[in-house]
N, C-alpha and C positions, 0 to 999 in steps of 0.2 A: 743482147738479152732477148729471150722469147717472151712476148707478152700476149696472153690469150685474151680474146674478146670477153667482156663481162658476161654476155649471153651464154657463151660456151662454158665458162666457169660455173655459172648458175645451173646449166643443164647437167653438167657433170656431177655437181653437188646433189641435185635432185635425184639423179639416177642412183647415186651411191646410197642416199637416204632410203629410197624405195627398196633397194636390194637388201639393205640392212633390216628394214622392217619386215620384208618377206621372210628372211631367215629367222628373225626373232619370233614370228607368229607361227611358223611351221611346227606342228606338234611332234613330240618325240615318240616314235613308235616302239612297241615291245618287240621282242625277238624270239629266238629259239628257246624252247623249254616246254614243260608240261603245265597246262592250265586246268584248273578245276573250278566249277561253279554251278549255277542253276539257271534254268529258263522257266519263266512263269507266265502262264496264260490266264484266260478267264476261267478255265476248269481244270488245269493241269499244272504240275510241277515236274520238271525233268532234271536229272542230275547229269551235268556235262563234264566230260574229260576230253581235252584236246592236246595233242602233241604237235609242236611246230619244229620242223627240222631245219638245220643250217644248210645253205647252198652257197656256191661261189658267187652267183649273180642271179638277178631276177627275183620274183616273188618266192617266198619260202613255202615249201609244201606243208600242209596242215591236214591232220586226220584225227578222228576221235569218235566218241559215241555219246548218245543221249539215252539215259536209262529212265524209262517212264514207268517202271515197275512191272507192267504186263508186257513190255516189249523193250528191246534194246536196238536202237537204230544206229547204223554206221554212217559217219559223216566224212567228207573229204573236201579239200579246197586249198586256199592259199592265204598267207599273211603277207600283204604288200607293204613293205616298210616305206616305200616312196610316197604312198598315199595314206599311210598309217591306218590300214583297213584290213579286217579279217572277213573272209567270205567262206561259208561252208554250205554244203548241200548233200542230198542223198537222192537216189532214184525213187525213193518212196514219197518224194514231194516235200521234204524238209528243207527250208531255206533260212540261213542265219547270216546276217550282215552286221558288222560292228566296227566301232572305232577302237583301234589299238593304241594304247598308251604304255608308258614304261611300267611294266608289271601287271597290267590289267586290261581287260576288254569289256566294253558295254555296247549293247546294240539291241536290235529287234529280230524277231523270228516269225515264221509262218509255217504251219504244217497242215496236213489234211483235216485235222480236227480242231485246231485252235490257232491263236496268234498272240504274241505278247512281247516281252522283253527278256534279255538275258545278261548275265554278268559273270566274268571269269577273273580269277587271280592266278598269277604264276606261282608254282610251288616255291616256297622260300629256299634260298641257297643253303640254309643251315640244316635242312632235312626235316623241318617241322611241316605240319600239314595245314592246308587251307581248311577252314571250318565252314560247314554248311548246316543251316538250320531251315526247316520247312514247317509251314503252318498255315494259318488263315488270318484274314482281316475282316472285321465286321463293321460296316459303316453305321453310325448312329445319326447320320444326316437325314435319313428317311426311316420311317417305322417299318419294321419287318424285313430289313435287309438280310439277304443270305450271305453266308461266309464266302469270301473270295480268297484264292490262293495267295500266299505271301511268303517270302523267303529272304534269308540273309546269308551272304557269303562274306567271310572275314579272315583276316590274317592274324597270327599271334602277335604281330607288331602293333596291332590296334586299328588298322584300316578296315573298313567294312563298307558293304554296299547293300542297301535294302532294295528288294526287287518285287515288283508287282506287275500286273498285266500292262500297265501304262507308265510305270516308273522304274528308273534305276538311279536312286539317290545315294551319293557317296556320303560316308560319315565315319564314325569310330565305334569300336567296341573295346572299352578300356579295361585296365587290369581289375577294376571293381565290377566287371560284368555289365557295365552300363552301356546301352546301345543308343546312339543318337545319329540319325540320318536326316539331313536338312537340305531343302532346295527352295529358294525364293520365298522364304517365310513358312513353307510347309515343314513339318517335323514328325518323324517317327521316333519315339523315345520310350525306353523301358529297360528291362533287365533280362539278360540272356546268359545262362551258364552252360558251358560246354558239357558238363557232366550231368545235366538235368536240373531239377529243382524248379524254382519259381521263375518262369520265363514268360513275361507278359509286358504289355505296354500300351500306349495310346498314340493316336494320330491327331495332328493339328492341320487344318487346311492352309492353303497358300496365302490366305489373308490374315493368318494368325488369329482366327475367330474362335479359338478354344477347341476343346475335345470334340472330334467328329467321328471317332471310331476307336476300336480296340483290336489288338492282335495277340496271338499266341503262337509260339514256335517250339520245336523240339529238334534235336539232332536228326538230320535227314536219314531215313532208313531205306529199305528196299521192299518190294512187293506190293506197291500201290502206285496208282497213277499220279498221286500227289507227293511222291517221295517217301512213302511209308507213313505219312501223317494223315489220319482220317479227318475229314471235315464233316462233323456230325452236328446233331441238333444243339448240343450244349456248347458248341464252338471250342471245345478243348481238344488238342491233339492227342491221338491214341498211339500206343506203342506197337500196334499190330497192323495188319493189312487194312486197306481202305474200307471203311464202312463197318468195321468190327471193333467194338469196345472190348479190349482185353486187359485193361488195367486202369488205374486212376488217371484221370485227365489233368492237364495243367489247369491253373485257376481259370474258372469261367467268368463270364461277365453278364450282369443283368441290367435292368433298366436304369440304375443309377450310375452305370459305367465304371463301377469299382470292382476290383478283383475280389473273388470270394475264396474262402478257405477250403471249400469242398469241391466236388467234381461235377456239380450240376448247377442249374440256375435256381434251385430250391433255396429256402432260407437256411443257409449254412454258415452264417456268421460273417457278415460283410467286414472287410478290413478297411473301413472308411476313415 
C-alpha cells in the first residue's frame, strides 16, 4: 500500500483549496451582443452603444459610438473575457476601460473635454430595450451648488445603475417606477417613469446622514451635450436642446429640498 507523507498530503490539500478559491473568485465576464448605456462626466452626458462580436479565440472585437449630441464619436477595442474587461478608444482621444460582468459593464472614461464614469447593459434576449434617463443632480451639502450631470440606465427586468461623474451604483427600478441605487450606505432614491411624468428623487451620503441633494431625469434625447436634457437654472430637465426651455420642466427643488408642483423655484405649491 502506498502511504504519502503527511506533509505531501497537506501540500496537496492546500494547493487544491487555493485553486478552488481562485476559480470561485474569478468574475464571470459578459460576452457577445449589443450593449447600451451612458457615460457621465462633470459637464457632459454621452449615449453609448457598443457591439461585441464572437470570435473563435482571443479577446472579442468591440466597436461602437458615443453620441454627445453635438458630435458622434466612433469607438473600437476589445472585450477580454479572460480578464473580464472592456477597453475602447478613438483616435480623437476617447478612452474607456471597464469591468465586464454577465450582462453589464461599468467603468471609467476620459476624453479631451471631460472624464467620469460609464455603465452599459446588454440588450435583453426578449427584444425589449435598455432604458436610458438623463438629467442632473444638485447637492445641498453646500449652498449655491450648480447642477451636475446624472443618468440612469435600466433593464425592463428591474436592474438599474445610477451614474455620475464619480459613481456607478447598481440598484433597481421596479414595476412601480421606484428607483433605488445604493452603495456603502449612500442612496439615490426616487421615482422614474419611462413615459415621462414625475421623475425626481433625493440622495443620501455614504454615512446615511440624511438628504444631501436632489436629482431630476427624463428619457435621454438627442441634440445636446447632456443627452438632450438641459441643465438650467431651475434644475428641471427640458425636452429640447441644451440650454433652451421649450416645455414644462420636471418638478424643481427649492431650499426645503421638496418637489414642487410647478416648473420653477417660485412659490408654486410645495408638495411637502
